N, CA, C and O atoms as a CHARMM CRD file, in Angstrom:
* protein
*
  240
    1    1 MET  N     -7.82700 -13.36200  22.88000 PROA 1      0.00000
    2    1 MET  CA    -8.55600 -12.33800  22.20900 PROA 1      0.00000
    3    1 MET  C     -8.10300 -11.84700  20.42900 PROA 1      0.00000
    4    1 MET  O     -7.11800 -11.10800  20.43300 PROA 1      0.00000
    5    2 SER  N     -8.33800 -11.97200  19.82400 PROA 2      0.00000
    6    2 SER  CA    -8.12200 -11.96400  18.01900 PROA 2      0.00000
    7    2 SER  C     -8.88000 -11.11600  17.46900 PROA 2      0.00000
    8    2 SER  O    -10.06100 -11.05800  17.81000 PROA 2      0.00000
    9    3 THR  N     -8.32400 -10.21000  16.42300 PROA 3      0.00000
   10    3 THR  CA    -8.95400  -8.83400  16.03200 PROA 3      0.00000
   11    3 THR  C     -8.52600  -8.71200  14.59600 PROA 3      0.00000
   12    3 THR  O     -7.50400  -9.22000  14.13500 PROA 3      0.00000
   13    4 ASN  N     -9.28300  -8.08800  14.02100 PROA 4      0.00000
   14    4 ASN  CA    -9.14300  -8.04900  12.18900 PROA 4      0.00000
   15    4 ASN  C     -9.21700  -6.51400  12.35300 PROA 4      0.00000
   16    4 ASN  O    -10.01400  -5.80800  12.97000 PROA 4      0.00000
   17    5 GLU  N     -8.06400  -6.20300  11.55700 PROA 5      0.00000
   18    5 GLU  CA    -8.11700  -4.54600  11.33000 PROA 5      0.00000
   19    5 GLU  C     -7.64100  -4.73300   9.80500 PROA 5      0.00000
   20    5 GLU  O     -6.72900  -5.53000   9.58400 PROA 5      0.00000
   21    6 PRO  N     -8.28100  -3.96300   8.66100 PROA 6      0.00000
   22    6 PRO  CA    -8.02000  -3.55200   7.11600 PROA 6      0.00000
   23    6 PRO  C     -7.06800  -2.78900   7.21000 PROA 6      0.00000
   24    6 PRO  O     -6.52800  -2.81600   6.10400 PROA 6      0.00000
   25    7 LEU  N     -6.42300  -1.98700   7.98700 PROA 7      0.00000
   26    7 LEU  CA    -5.59200  -1.09700   7.97000 PROA 7      0.00000
   27    7 LEU  C     -4.56400  -1.42600   8.94500 PROA 7      0.00000
   28    7 LEU  O     -4.32200  -0.30700   9.40000 PROA 7      0.00000
   29    8 PRO  N     -3.70700  -2.34000   9.63800 PROA 8      0.00000
   30    8 PRO  CA    -3.15300  -2.23300  11.34700 PROA 8      0.00000
   31    8 PRO  C     -2.18500  -1.01300  11.12100 PROA 8      0.00000
   32    8 PRO  O     -1.41700  -0.57900  10.26300 PROA 8      0.00000
   33    9 GLY  N     -2.64500  -0.71300  12.34100 PROA 9      0.00000
   34    9 GLY  CA    -1.81900   0.89000  12.58800 PROA 9      0.00000
   35    9 GLY  C     -1.64200   2.15400  11.66100 PROA 9      0.00000
   36    9 GLY  O     -0.85700   3.10000  11.72100 PROA 9      0.00000
   37   10 ILE  N     -2.65900   1.82700  10.77900 PROA 10     0.00000
   38   10 ILE  CA    -2.50000   3.11700   9.86600 PROA 10     0.00000
   39   10 ILE  C     -3.71600   4.22900  10.23500 PROA 10     0.00000
   40   10 ILE  O     -3.85000   5.09900   9.37400 PROA 10     0.00000
   41   11 LYS  N     -4.42800   4.30000  11.15000 PROA 11     0.00000
   42   11 LYS  CA    -5.43000   4.88000  11.73900 PROA 11     0.00000
   43   11 LYS  C     -5.14400   6.29400  11.06900 PROA 11     0.00000
   44   11 LYS  O     -5.72800   6.95200  10.20800 PROA 11     0.00000
   45   12 LEU  N     -3.93900   6.48900  11.86900 PROA 12     0.00000
   46   12 LEU  CA    -3.48400   7.94200  11.25400 PROA 12     0.00000
   47   12 LEU  C     -3.89300   8.38000   9.90800 PROA 12     0.00000
   48   12 LEU  O     -4.38300   9.46400   9.59300 PROA 12     0.00000
   49   13 PHE  N     -3.62200   7.39600   9.18700 PROA 13     0.00000
   50   13 PHE  CA    -3.79100   7.61200   7.75700 PROA 13     0.00000
   51   13 PHE  C     -4.95100   7.54700   6.63700 PROA 13     0.00000
   52   13 PHE  O     -4.98700   7.64300   5.41000 PROA 13     0.00000
   53   14 ASP  N     -6.12800   7.27900   7.94900 PROA 14     0.00000
   54   14 ASP  CA    -7.27900   7.41100   6.96100 PROA 14     0.00000
   55   14 ASP  C     -7.87200   8.91300   6.88200 PROA 14     0.00000
   56   14 ASP  O     -8.14300   9.59800   7.86800 PROA 14     0.00000
   57   15 LEU  N     -8.00400   9.25000   5.71500 PROA 15     0.00000
   58   15 LEU  CA    -8.34400  10.40400   5.65200 PROA 15     0.00000
   59   15 LEU  C    -10.02600  10.85300   5.79300 PROA 15     0.00000
   60   15 LEU  O    -10.96800  10.47500   5.09700 PROA 15     0.00000
   61   16 THR  N    -10.01700  11.71000   6.84800 PROA 16     0.00000
   62   16 THR  CA   -11.51500  12.06600   7.66600 PROA 16     0.00000
   63   16 THR  C    -11.48500  13.73000   7.74500 PROA 16     0.00000
   64   16 THR  O    -10.72500  14.68200   7.56400 PROA 16     0.00000
   65   17 GLU  N    -12.64300  13.45700   8.08100 PROA 17     0.00000
   66   17 GLU  CA   -12.77700  14.91400   8.54900 PROA 17     0.00000
   67   17 GLU  C    -11.85900  15.64800   9.78700 PROA 17     0.00000
   68   17 GLU  O    -11.48300  16.81900   9.83500 PROA 17     0.00000
   69   18 MET  N    -11.66900  14.74000  10.60200 PROA 18     0.00000
   70   18 MET  CA   -10.77500  14.97100  11.25200 PROA 18     0.00000
   71   18 MET  C     -9.37100  15.61400  11.49800 PROA 18     0.00000
   72   18 MET  O     -8.82800  16.43700  12.23300 PROA 18     0.00000
   73   19 ASN  N     -9.00700  14.49700  10.13200 PROA 19     0.00000
   74   19 ASN  CA    -7.49800  14.95300  10.14200 PROA 19     0.00000
   75   19 ASN  C     -7.10600  16.12300   9.11800 PROA 19     0.00000
   76   19 ASN  O     -5.97600  16.60900   9.06100 PROA 19     0.00000
   77   20 LEU  N     -8.19300  16.51200   8.31400 PROA 20     0.00000
   78   20 LEU  CA    -8.15700  17.22600   7.10500 PROA 20     0.00000
   79   20 LEU  C     -7.19400  18.33300   7.34700 PROA 20     0.00000
   80   20 LEU  O     -6.37300  18.54100   6.45400 PROA 20     0.00000
   81   21 PRO  N     -7.16500  19.03500   8.35500 PROA 21     0.00000
   82   21 PRO  CA    -6.26200  20.06300   8.91400 PROA 21     0.00000
   83   21 PRO  C     -4.88800  19.74300   8.68400 PROA 21     0.00000
   84   21 PRO  O     -4.05100  20.55200   8.28100 PROA 21     0.00000
   85   22 ILE  N     -4.63200  18.25600   9.01300 PROA 22     0.00000
   86   22 ILE  CA    -3.12600  18.20300   8.84600 PROA 22     0.00000
   87   22 ILE  C     -3.17100  17.60400   7.37600 PROA 22     0.00000
   88   22 ILE  O     -2.02900  17.41000   6.95900 PROA 22     0.00000
   89   23 ALA  N     -4.11800  17.27200   6.51500 PROA 23     0.00000
   90   23 ALA  CA    -4.15100  16.93900   5.23500 PROA 23     0.00000
   91   23 ALA  C     -3.44000  17.95400   3.81600 PROA 23     0.00000
   92   23 ALA  O     -2.74500  17.82400   2.80800 PROA 23     0.00000
   93   24 ASP  N     -4.17100  18.96100   4.58700 PROA 24     0.00000
   94   24 ASP  CA    -4.22700  19.99600   3.97400 PROA 24     0.00000
   95   24 ASP  C     -2.88000  21.10600   4.17300 PROA 24     0.00000
   96   24 ASP  O     -2.85600  22.29600   3.85900 PROA 24     0.00000
   97   25 THR  N     -1.68700  20.20100   4.86200 PROA 25     0.00000
   98   25 THR  CA    -0.65200  20.89600   5.12000 PROA 25     0.00000
   99   25 THR  C      0.16100  20.44700   4.40700 PROA 25     0.00000
  100   25 THR  O     -0.28700  19.37700   3.99400 PROA 25     0.00000
  101   26 GLU  N      1.69900  20.74400   3.76000 PROA 26     0.00000
  102   26 GLU  CA     2.44200  20.69900   3.52100 PROA 26     0.00000
  103   26 GLU  C      3.47500  19.42300   4.04800 PROA 26     0.00000
  104   26 GLU  O      3.81400  18.39500   3.46300 PROA 26     0.00000
  105   27 ASP  N      3.81700  19.94300   5.39400 PROA 27     0.00000
  106   27 ASP  CA     3.88900  18.88500   6.47300 PROA 27     0.00000
  107   27 ASP  C      3.25000  17.79000   6.33000 PROA 27     0.00000
  108   27 ASP  O      3.71000  16.72700   5.91400 PROA 27     0.00000
  109   28 GLY  N      1.92900  18.06800   6.74700 PROA 28     0.00000
  110   28 GLY  CA     1.16800  16.70300   6.59900 PROA 28     0.00000
  111   28 GLY  C      1.54600  16.17600   5.00700 PROA 28     0.00000
  112   28 GLY  O      2.25400  15.19000   5.20600 PROA 28     0.00000
  113   29 ARG  N      1.46600  16.28800   4.12400 PROA 29     0.00000
  114   29 ARG  CA     1.41600  15.34400   3.08600 PROA 29     0.00000
  115   29 ARG  C      2.49400  15.12800   3.01000 PROA 29     0.00000
  116   29 ARG  O      2.65700  13.90800   3.03500 PROA 29     0.00000
  117   30 LYS  N      3.91200  15.95700   2.87700 PROA 30     0.00000
  118   30 LYS  CA     5.36200  14.96900   2.97500 PROA 30     0.00000
  119   30 LYS  C      5.15900  13.94400   3.61600 PROA 30     0.00000
  120   30 LYS  O      5.22700  12.88500   2.99200 PROA 30     0.00000
  121   31 PHE  N      4.71800  13.89800   5.64700 PROA 31     0.00000
  122   31 PHE  CA     4.58800  12.83600   5.87200 PROA 31     0.00000
  123   31 PHE  C      4.37400  11.42600   5.51800 PROA 31     0.00000
  124   31 PHE  O      5.08400  10.43100   5.37300 PROA 31     0.00000
  125   32 VAL  N      2.73700  11.80600   5.40700 PROA 32     0.00000
  126   32 VAL  CA     2.07100  10.24700   4.77100 PROA 32     0.00000
  127   32 VAL  C      2.93800  10.27800   3.15700 PROA 32     0.00000
  128   32 VAL  O      2.92900   9.17000   2.62100 PROA 32     0.00000
  129   33 VAL  N      3.38100  10.95700   2.66300 PROA 33     0.00000
  130   33 VAL  CA     4.34600  10.42200   1.48300 PROA 33     0.00000
  131   33 VAL  C      5.10600   9.33200   1.66000 PROA 33     0.00000
  132   33 VAL  O      5.08700   8.27200   1.03400 PROA 33     0.00000
  133   34 GLY  N      6.03200   9.80200   2.90000 PROA 34     0.00000
  134   34 GLY  CA     7.37500   9.01800   3.64400 PROA 34     0.00000
  135   34 GLY  C      6.70300   8.13700   4.21200 PROA 34     0.00000
  136   34 GLY  O      7.54200   7.26600   4.44100 PROA 34     0.00000
  137   35 ALA  N      5.25000   7.60500   4.78800 PROA 35     0.00000
  138   35 ALA  CA     5.05600   7.04400   5.43700 PROA 35     0.00000
  139   35 ALA  C      4.17600   5.46800   5.14000 PROA 35     0.00000
  140   35 ALA  O      4.07400   4.43100   5.79500 PROA 35     0.00000
  141   36 THR  N      3.65500   5.91800   3.85000 PROA 36     0.00000
  142   36 THR  CA     3.05800   4.70700   3.32500 PROA 36     0.00000
  143   36 THR  C      3.09200   4.26000   2.42000 PROA 36     0.00000
  144   36 THR  O      3.85800   4.87300   1.67700 PROA 36     0.00000
  145   37 ALA  N      2.55900   3.26000   1.87800 PROA 37     0.00000
  146   37 ALA  CA     2.99000   2.23300   0.59500 PROA 37     0.00000
  147   37 ALA  C      2.45900   2.92000  -0.25600 PROA 37     0.00000
  148   37 ALA  O      3.24600   3.02300  -1.19700 PROA 37     0.00000
  149   38 LEU  N      1.40200   3.53600  -0.47300 PROA 38     0.00000
  150   38 LEU  CA     1.18300   4.12900  -1.46700 PROA 38     0.00000
  151   38 LEU  C      1.39700   5.39000  -1.51500 PROA 38     0.00000
  152   38 LEU  O      1.26600   5.70800  -2.69700 PROA 38     0.00000
  153   39 LYS  N      1.67100   6.35200  -0.85300 PROA 39     0.00000
  154   39 LYS  CA     2.58400   7.63800  -0.94300 PROA 39     0.00000
  155   39 LYS  C      0.87000   8.57500  -0.97200 PROA 39     0.00000
  156   39 LYS  O      0.68000   9.44000  -1.82800 PROA 39     0.00000
  157   40 ARG  N      0.06300   8.31300  -0.19600 PROA 40     0.00000
  158   40 ARG  CA    -0.99000   9.20300  -0.28600 PROA 40     0.00000
  159   40 ARG  C     -1.82800   8.98800   1.15300 PROA 40     0.00000
  160   40 ARG  O     -1.50400   8.22400   2.06300 PROA 40     0.00000
  161   41 TRP  N     -2.90000   9.80000   1.10900 PROA 41     0.00000
  162   41 TRP  CA    -4.00600   9.18500   2.38000 PROA 41     0.00000
  163   41 TRP  C     -5.02600   7.97200   1.99800 PROA 41     0.00000
  164   41 TRP  O     -4.95300   7.65300   0.81100 PROA 41     0.00000
  165   42 ALA  N     -5.56800   7.54500   2.44900 PROA 42     0.00000
  166   42 ALA  CA    -6.34100   6.34700   2.31000 PROA 42     0.00000
  167   42 ALA  C     -7.74000   6.80500   2.42800 PROA 42     0.00000
  168   42 ALA  O     -7.95800   7.49800   3.42200 PROA 42     0.00000
  169   43 ARG  N     -8.71600   6.58100   1.65900 PROA 43     0.00000
  170   43 ARG  CA   -10.28400   7.00700   1.53000 PROA 43     0.00000
  171   43 ARG  C    -10.50500   5.83300   2.44400 PROA 43     0.00000
  172   43 ARG  O     -9.80300   4.86200   2.72400 PROA 43     0.00000
  173   44 LEU  N    -11.62200   6.20200   2.79500 PROA 44     0.00000
  174   44 LEU  CA   -12.87100   5.70300   3.54200 PROA 44     0.00000
  175   44 LEU  C    -13.37400   4.32400   2.85900 PROA 44     0.00000
  176   44 LEU  O    -13.47000   3.16500   3.26300 PROA 44     0.00000
  177   45 GLU  N    -13.74200   5.19800   1.24600 PROA 45     0.00000
  178   45 GLU  CA   -14.55600   4.15000   0.28300 PROA 45     0.00000
  179   45 GLU  C    -13.57500   3.09300  -0.27600 PROA 45     0.00000
  180   45 GLU  O    -13.95500   2.44800  -1.25400 PROA 45     0.00000
  181   46 GLU  N    -12.77300   2.93400   0.06500 PROA 46     0.00000
  182   46 GLU  CA   -11.36100   2.22000  -0.22700 PROA 46     0.00000
  183   46 GLU  C    -11.44600   0.81200   0.70900 PROA 46     0.00000
  184   46 GLU  O    -11.28600  -0.25300   0.11300 PROA 46     0.00000
  185   47 ILE  N    -11.65000   0.79700   1.90000 PROA 47     0.00000
  186   47 ILE  CA   -11.92500  -0.05700   2.92300 PROA 47     0.00000
  187   47 ILE  C    -12.99200  -0.45000   3.27200 PROA 47     0.00000
  188   47 ILE  O    -13.21600  -1.36900   4.06000 PROA 47     0.00000
  189   48 GLN  N    -13.83100   0.29400   2.64800 PROA 48     0.00000
  190   48 GLN  CA   -15.33400   0.30000   3.69000 PROA 48     0.00000
  191   48 GLN  C    -15.69400  -1.72100   3.12600 PROA 48     0.00000
  192   48 GLN  O    -16.16400  -2.55200   3.90400 PROA 48     0.00000
  193   49 GLY  N    -15.47800  -1.88300   2.31100 PROA 49     0.00000
  194   49 GLY  CA   -16.02600  -3.41800   2.26100 PROA 49     0.00000
  195   49 GLY  C    -15.33000  -4.25000   2.81900 PROA 49     0.00000
  196   49 GLY  O    -15.84500  -5.35000   3.01800 PROA 49     0.00000
  197   50 ALA  N    -13.84200  -3.99900   3.28900 PROA 50     0.00000
  198   50 ALA  CA   -12.90400  -4.94600   3.95400 PROA 50     0.00000
  199   50 ALA  C    -13.52600  -4.86100   5.61000 PROA 50     0.00000
  200   50 ALA  O    -13.70300  -5.77000   6.42100 PROA 50     0.00000
  201   51 ALA  N    -13.69900  -3.79600   5.69100 PROA 51     0.00000
  202   51 ALA  CA   -14.19800  -3.67800   7.69200 PROA 51     0.00000
  203   51 ALA  C    -15.59800  -3.81100   6.79900 PROA 51     0.00000
  204   51 ALA  O    -15.42700  -3.71400   5.58400 PROA 51     0.00000
  205   52 ILE  N    -16.48000  -3.94600   7.09800 PROA 52     0.00000
  206   52 ILE  CA   -17.94100  -4.47600   6.59000 PROA 52     0.00000
  207   52 ILE  C    -17.46300  -6.40200   7.21100 PROA 52     0.00000
  208   52 ILE  O    -17.58800  -6.97600   8.29300 PROA 52     0.00000
  209   53 PHE  N    -17.01200  -6.74700   6.10000 PROA 53     0.00000
  210   53 PHE  CA   -16.91400  -8.23700   5.87900 PROA 53     0.00000
  211   53 PHE  C    -16.10500  -8.69100   7.40800 PROA 53     0.00000
  212   53 PHE  O    -16.58800  -9.64400   8.01900 PROA 53     0.00000
  213   54 LEU  N    -14.75200  -7.90700   8.04700 PROA 54     0.00000
  214   54 LEU  CA   -14.61800  -8.27900   9.15900 PROA 54     0.00000
  215   54 LEU  C    -15.12900  -8.17900  10.48800 PROA 54     0.00000
  216   54 LEU  O    -14.76600  -8.76200  11.50900 PROA 54     0.00000
  217   55 ALA  N    -16.11200  -7.26800  10.28700 PROA 55     0.00000
  218   55 ALA  CA   -17.46400  -7.00000  11.31500 PROA 55     0.00000
  219   55 ALA  C    -18.19500  -8.03600  10.90600 PROA 55     0.00000
  220   55 ALA  O    -19.24100  -8.04600  11.55600 PROA 55     0.00000
  221   56 SER  N    -18.13300  -9.17500   9.91000 PROA 56     0.00000
  222   56 SER  CA   -19.99900  -9.85000   9.89100 PROA 56     0.00000
  223   56 SER  C    -19.14200 -11.19400  10.56300 PROA 56     0.00000
  224   56 SER  O    -17.94800 -11.41800  10.76700 PROA 56     0.00000
  225   57 PRO  N    -20.39600 -11.94600  10.78600 PROA 57     0.00000
  226   57 PRO  CA   -19.83600 -13.76600  10.89900 PROA 57     0.00000
  227   57 PRO  C    -19.12000 -14.00100  10.17100 PROA 57     0.00000
  228   57 PRO  O    -18.05200 -14.37400  10.65600 PROA 57     0.00000
  229   58 ALA  N    -19.19300 -13.95300   8.47100 PROA 58     0.00000
  230   58 ALA  CA   -18.40400 -14.19700   7.32700 PROA 58     0.00000
  231   58 ALA  C    -16.97000 -14.67000   7.68800 PROA 58     0.00000
  232   58 ALA  O    -16.45200 -15.76100   7.45200 PROA 58     0.00000
  233   59 SER  N    -16.39800 -13.46400   8.38600 PROA 59     0.00000
  234   59 SER  CA   -15.01500 -13.41300   8.76300 PROA 59     0.00000
  235   59 SER  C    -14.36600 -14.42600   9.93000 PROA 59     0.00000
  236   59 SER  O    -13.18600 -14.54100  10.26000 PROA 59     0.00000
  237   60 SER  N    -15.57700 -15.13500  10.45000 PROA 60     0.00000
  238   60 SER  CA   -15.15700 -16.27900  11.30700 PROA 60     0.00000
  239   60 SER  C    -14.53200 -17.55000  11.04500 PROA 60     0.00000
  240   60 SER  O    -14.29300 -18.32400  11.97200 PROA 60     0.00000
């Protein structure tokens, strides 16, 4: 089995409604800055094109 993932292991750092309570805290911001290459939360619109491509037959 093989899988494609636009952000391997970084699901926690996608900014969504579910993790907004974390994103709005100073500790949450400090953690993301120290744990990600871009030093910020990912926005879904930044990865949606890659996700659609990887889910399509064109990626095979």
